[in-house]
C-alpha positions in Angstrom: 17.9 9.2 -29.3 20.6 8.1 -27.0 23.5 5.7 -27.3 22.0 2.3 -28.0 21.4 0.5 -25.8 20.9 2.6 -22.8 21.3 1.0 -19.4 18.7 3.2 -17.7 15.8 1.4 -19.4 17.1 -2.1 -18.3 17.9 -0.9 -14.8 14.4 0.5 -14.5 12.8 -2.8 -15.7 15.0 -4.9 -13.4 14.1 -2.8 -10.4 10.3 -2.6 -11.2 9.7 -6.2 -12.1 9.9 -7.4 -8.5 6.8 -5.3 -7.7 4.6 -6.6 -10.4 1.8 -9.1 -9.9 3.1 -12.5 -10.9 0.0 -13.3 -12.9 0.6 -10.2 -15.0 4.1 -11.0 -16.2 4.0 -11.4 -20.0 0.9 -9.3 -20.3 1.2 -6.0 -22.2 0.9 -3.3 -19.5 2.0 0.3 -19.0 4.3 1.0 -16.0 4.7 4.7 -15.1 5.6 6.8 -12.2 5.0 10.5 -12.8 3.8 13.9 -11.9 1.9 16.8 -13.6 5.1 18.7 -14.2 4.2 21.9 -12.3 6.8 24.6 -11.6 6.7 25.8 -8.0 10.0 27.7 -8.1 12.7 28.8 -10.5 12.5 30.6 -13.8 9.4 28.8 -15.0 7.3 29.2 -11.8 4.9 31.7 -13.5 3.8 29.2 -16.1 1.6 27.1 -13.8 2.1 26.0 -10.2 -0.8 23.7 -9.9 -4.2 23.9 -8.1 -4.3 25.7 -4.8 -5.8 22.6 -3.1 -3.3 19.6 -3.3 -5.9 17.0 -2.3 -6.6 15.7 -5.7 -4.3 12.7 -6.1 -3.5 10.6 -3.1 -1.3 8.2 -5.0 1.8 10.3 -5.1 4.0 10.0 -2.1 4.9 13.1 -0.1 2.7 15.3 -2.3 4.8 14.7 -5.4 1.7 15.6 -7.5 2.4 19.3 -6.7 6.2 19.1 -6.3 8.5 21.3 -8.4 9.3 19.6 -11.7 13.0 20.4 -11.8 13.5 19.3 -8.2 11.9 15.9 -8.9 13.6 15.5 -12.3 17.0 15.8 -10.6 16.2 12.7 -8.5 15.2 10.2 -11.2 16.6 8.7 -14.4 14.0 10.2 -16.8 11.3 12.9 -16.3 7.8 13.3 -17.5 5.0 15.9 -17.5 1.4 16.4 -18.7 -0.2 18.9 -21.2 -3.8 19.8 -20.4 -4.5 23.3 -21.7 -8.1 23.5 -20.6 -7.6 21.7 -17.2 -4.8 24.3 -16.5 -7.0 27.1 -17.8 -4.4 28.0 -20.4 -6.2 27.6 -23.7 -3.8 29.4 -26.0 -1.0 28.5 -28.4 1.7 30.6 -26.7 1.3 28.9 -23.4 1.3 25.4 -24.9 4.5 26.1 -26.7 6.1 27.7 -23.6 5.0 24.8 -21.3 6.5 22.1 -23.6 9.7 24.1 -24.2 10.2 24.8 -20.5 10.2 21.1 -19.6 12.7 20.4 -22.4 15.0 23.1 -21.1 15.0 21.5 -17.7 15.8 18.1 -19.3 18.7 19.6 -21.2 20.0 21.4 -18.1 19.9 18.2 -16.0 21.0 16.0 -19.0 17.9 13.9 -18.5 15.4 12.5 -21.1 11.9 13.9 -20.8 8.6 12.5 -22.1 5.1 13.9 -22.3 3.3 11.4 -20.1 -0.3 12.6 -20.5 -2.1 15.1 -22.6 -5.6 15.8 -23.7 -8.5 18.2 -23.8 -12.3 18.2 -23.3 -14.1 17.7 -26.6 -14.9 21.4 -27.4 -14.7 23.1 -30.8 -11.0 23.9 -30.0 -9.8 20.4 -29.3 -8.8 19.5 -32.9 -6.8 22.7 -33.2 -5.0 22.2 -29.8 -4.2 18.6 -30.5 -2.4 19.9 -33.7 -0.6 22.6 -31.7 0.5 20.2 -29.0 1.8 17.5 -31.4 3.5 19.9 -33.8 5.2 21.6 -30.9 6.3 18.3 -29.3 7.6 16.9 -32.6 9.6 20.1 -33.2 11.0 20.0 -29.7 12.0 16.3 -30.1 13.8 17.1 -33.3 15.5 20.1 -31.8 16.8 18.0 -28.8 17.7 14.8 -30.6 21.5 15.5 -30.6 21.6 16.6 -27.0 22.1 14.5 -23.9 18.8 15.5 -22.4 15.6 17.1 -23.6 12.2 16.0 -25.0 12.4 12.4 -26.2 8.8 11.2 -26.7 5.1 11.5 -26.3 2.7 9.1 -24.7 -0.9 8.6 -23.3 -4.0 8.9 -25.2 -6.9 6.4 -25.0 -9.2 5.2 -27.8 -12.7 3.9 -27.0 -15.2 2.1 -29.2 -18.8 3.2 -28.5 -20.6 0.8 -26.2 -17.5 -0.3 -24.3 -17.3 0.4 -20.6 -14.6 2.4 -18.9 -13.9 3.6 -15.4 -15.9 6.8 -14.8 -13.0 9.2 -14.2 -11.8 8.8 -17.8 -15.0 10.5 -19.0 -14.6 8.2 -21.9 -17.8 9.2 -23.6 -16.1 12.1 -25.4 -14.2 13.3 -22.3 -10.7 14.7 -21.8 -9.0 11.4 -22.3 -11.5 9.6 -24.5 -10.9 9.5 -28.2 -13.1 7.7 -30.7 -11.9 6.3 -34.1 -14.2 8.8 -35.8 -12.9 11.9 -33.9 -10.9 14.3 -36.1 -8.1 14.4 -33.6 -7.2 10.8 -34.6 -5.5 12.2 -37.7 -3.1 14.2 -35.6 -2.4 11.2 -33.4 -1.6 9.0 -36.4 0.7 11.7 -37.9 2.7 12.1 -34.7 2.9 8.3 -34.2 4.2 7.8 -37.7 6.9 10.5 -37.1 7.9 9.0 -33.8 8.2 5.5 -35.2 10.6 6.8 -37.9 12.7 8.6 -35.3 12.7 5.5 -33.0 14.1 3.5 -36.0 17.2 5.6 -36.0 20.0 3.9 -34.0 22.9 6.0 -32.7 25.9 3.7 -32.2 27.9 3.9 -29.0 31.2 5.8 -29.2 34.2 3.6 -29.9 35.5 2.0 -26.8 32.4 2.8 -24.8 32.3 -0.5 -22.9 29.9 0.8 -20.2 27.0 1.2 -22.7 27.9 -1.7 -25.0 25.5 -4.6 -24.4 27.0 -8.0 -25.2 25.0 -10.2 -22.8 21.3 -10.2 -22.1 20.2 -8.3 -19.0 19.6 -10.8 -16.1 16.1 -9.8 -15.0 15.1 -11.6 -11.8 11.9 -13.7 -11.9 8.9 -12.1 -10.1 7.9 -13.5 -6.7 5.2 -16.2 -6.8 2.5 -15.0 -4.5 -1.0 -16.3 -3.7 -4.0 -14.5 -5.2 -4.5 -11.1 -3.6 -0.8 -10.6 -2.9 2.1 -9.2 -4.8 5.7 -7.9 -4.8 8.7 -8.4 -2.6 7.5 -10.2 0.6 4.1 -10.9 -1.0 2.2 -8.0 0.4 -1.5 -7.4 0.2 -2.7 -5.9 -3.0 -4.9 -2.8 -2.5 -7.4 -3.5 -5.2 -9.2 -0.2 -4.4 -6.1 1.9 -5.1 -5.0 0.0 -8.2 -8.5 -0.1 -9.8 -8.7 -3.9 -9.7 -12.1 -4.0 -8.2 -15.6 -4.2 -9.7 -17.5 -2.1 -7.2 -20.3 0.1 -8.6 -19.4 3.8 -9.2 -22.1 4.5 -6.5 -20.3 2.3 -3.9 -17.2 2.4 -1.7 -14.4 0.0 -2.3 -12.9 -1.1 1.0 -9.6 -3.0 1.0 -9.3 -6.1 3.2 -6.5 -8.6 3.6 -6.1 -10.5 0.4 -9.3 -9.1 -1.1 -11.8 -6.2 -1.0 -15.5 -5.5 -0.4 -18.0 -3.1 -1.8 -20.7 -1.0 0.0 -23.3 1.1 -1.6 -23.4 4.8 -0.7 -26.2 6.3 1.4 -29.2 6.8 -0.9 -28.4 3.6 -2.9 -29.3 0.0 -2.3 -27.6 -3.2 -3.5 -24.7 -5.6 -3.0 -22.0 -3.0 -3.7 -21.3 -4.2 -7.2 -24.8 -3.2 -8.3 -26.3 -0.2 -6.5 -29.8 1.1 -7.3 -31.0 4.6 -6.5 -33.6 4.9 -3.7 -35.8 7.9 -4.7 -37.0 8.8 -1.2 -33.5 8.7 0.2 -32.2 10.7 -2.7 -34.8 13.4 -2.1 -34.0 13.5 1.6 -30.3 14.0 0.7 -31.0 16.8 -1.8 -33.2 18.8 0.6 -31.3 18.1 3.9 -29.1 21.2 3.9 -29.4 25.0 3.5 -26.8 27.6 2.7 -26.4 31.4 2.8 -24.3 31.1 -0.4 -21.3 32.3 1.4 -18.3 31.0 3.3 -18.7 31.0 7.1 -15.7 32.5 8.9 -16.8 32.1 12.5 -14.2 30.1 14.3 -16.6 27.9 16.2 -16.4 24.8 14.0 -14.6 21.5 14.5 -13.5 19.0 11.9 -15.4 15.7 11.5 -13.7 12.5 10.3 -14.5 11.8 6.7 -16.2 8.3 6.4 -14.2 5.7 4.6 -17.4 4.4 3.0 -18.5 7.8 1.6 -18.0 9.2 -1.9 -14.9 11.3 -2.1 -12.8 8.8 0.0 -10.1 6.6 -1.4 -7.4 4.5 0.3 -4.3 6.4 1.0 -1.3 4.0 1.2 1.2 6.9 1.4 -0.2 8.7 4.4 -0.4 11.9 2.4 -3.8 12.8 3.6 -3.3 12.0 7.3 -3.3 15.6 8.4 -6.5 16.2 6.5 -8.9 13.6 7.9 -12.0 15.7 7.4 -11.4 16.4 3.7 -12.4 14.5 0.6 -9.4 12.8 -1.0 -10.6 13.0 -4.6 -12.9 15.6 -6.3 -16.5 15.3 -5.3 -19.8 16.8 -6.4 -22.2 18.7 -4.1 -24.5 15.7 -3.8 -21.6 13.5 -2.9 -20.5 16.0 -0.2 -24.0 16.0 1.2 -24.0 12.2 1.4 -20.6 12.2 3.1 -21.9 14.6 5.8 -25.0 12.5 6.4 -22.9 9.3 6.7 -20.4 10.9 9.1 -22.8 11.0 12.1 -21.5 14.1 13.9 -21.4 16.3 10.8 -23.8 19.3 10.9 -22.2 21.4 8.1 -19.7 21.2 5.4 -17.5 23.4 3.1 -17.8 22.7 -0.6 -15.7 24.1 -3.4 -17.1 23.2 -6.9 -13.9 24.4 -8.7 -11.6 22.1 -6.8 -14.3 19.5 -6.0 -13.3 19.8 -2.3 -15.5 18.7 0.6 -14.6 19.4 4.3 -16.9 18.1 7.0 -17.6 20.2 10.1 -19.7 20.4 13.3 -20.6 23.2 15.7 -20.4 25.8 12.8 -22.7 28.8 13.3 -25.2 29.6 10.4 -26.4 33.0 11.7 -25.0 36.0 9.9 -25.5 39.0 12.2 -22.3 40.8 13.2 -23.3 40.8 16.9 -22.6 37.1 17.3 -19.9 36.6 19.9 -16.5 35.9 18.3 -17.6 37.4 15.0 -15.5 40.4 13.8 -17.0 41.9 10.6 -13.8 43.8 9.9 -12.0 40.6 9.3 -14.9 38.6 7.8 -15.1 40.9 4.8 -18.9 41.2 4.4 -20.3 43.8 6.7 -22.7 43.4 8.4 -22.8 39.7 7.7 -20.2 37.4 9.3 -19.3 35.7 6.1 -16.2 36.0 3.9 -16.1 36.4 0.1 -16.3 32.9 -1.2 -14.2 33.3 -4.4 -10.4 33.4 -4.4 -8.2 34.2 -7.4 -4.8 32.8 -8.4 -2.2 34.4 -10.7 -1.4 33.1 -14.1 0.6 34.3 -17.2 -1.7 35.2 -20.1 -0.3 34.7 -23.6 -1.8 36.4 -26.6 -2.5 33.8 -29.3 -0.3 34.0 -32.5 1.7 36.9 -31.0 5.3 37.3 -29.9 4.2 39.9 -27.3 5.4 38.8 -23.8 2.7 37.4 -21.5 0.9 39.6 -19.0 0.0 38.7 -15.5 -3.7 37.7 -15.1 -5.9 35.9 -12.6 -8.4 33.1 -12.6 -10.9 31.9 -10.0 -9.2 29.0 -8.3 -11.5 28.4 -5.4 -15.1 29.1 -4.6 -16.1 27.9 -1.2 -19.6 27.7 0.2 -20.8 26.5 3.6 -23.9 24.3 3.9 -25.8 23.5 7.1 -27.9 20.5 8.1 -31.5 21.7 8.5 -32.4 19.4 11.4 -29.2 20.2 13.4 -29.3 22.4 16.6 -26.7 25.1 16.2 -27.5 27.2 19.2 -24.8 27.4 21.9 -22.9 30.1 23.9 -20.9 31.0 20.8 -23.7 30.8 18.3 -26.7 32.9 19.2 -29.7 33.4 16.8 -30.8 37.0 16.1 -33.4 38.5 18.4 -35.3 40.4 15.7 
């Protein structure tokens, strides 16, 4: 609830319209720029700082995905954050309430409106309860902030799916974190919140007498979008990256490769087809699954070199911001172990890789030594951590605040496993060199 009308919305629309595809004007569509809402500094830093590996979202310029919420909020007209209790490993009422309130406090402090941009939970037995907790907390905070200049103003983002419809794989629409079916019990909470928000949005707060700046007497002059040929958009009619924007029809088992004015699809190794339809090849898939071995540890011998991640391998996506430039050997989106194996086999020089199933991170390597004896040149068991083997513990723990459910007791400091790295080696590779000597007995 702000003085009606508010120029910020019109200024935002006027600025953004020039970047829209001309063939989409007039079509209902959601436009958003946002972050997770992590706190990396300040009084709320202990709530949740984000995953230890930043390489999970290449579409946010300069690593905004992990940037501090208050720092970013100060730079924009309105602020937004996400609420994913299970994804953040904070499945308790106290944390949900504290997380939502913290972002409201920042909005009030900066006199900026704040919205919940995304929220959800995997379909476990707790999801109905947590939807209710999230929505009740959000509505209460909106009511609490409604007479203030800043604070929580609204809630958005949930997706409904009808069974049998198709959706992009990362939505996990078949009962996933974002997928809601009309028959799901959480729908009642969604309807209840939507009804309350509609009632609140119907309330108009008049502008103060004499407030000429916010009094709208003439329609806003929104410039027409540029008329661009197919495959181009925005100011200067620049090439549309269909791969980044999800405007392609490549198979989930194929790479999308952007080209000028269009795109092309290529099936991953182990699959055969035209890129839009890719069929598994059993013999190739068996070879991929059995091509590597592991000591179930993380190699810490400094003989390895990075290998460029193939642009046609699973785990790679276009990076228009240049955010991943310093990490050319690393997957850009979460991958599975099988996908990491495929990427290594497609890379040519790759003879080993690091894989973290918690973060879904894959790093391609060469010249890494698979032998575990402490007598290997360059291997110091006192720093590797696993005497007499030259491997380090493969699990790392991060700090988090632990809230006791339905209790006013202050949170305690706890930990959770945030990375679990394992090194895999290509069976047919030759690892022997002056720095990697096999055991003599």
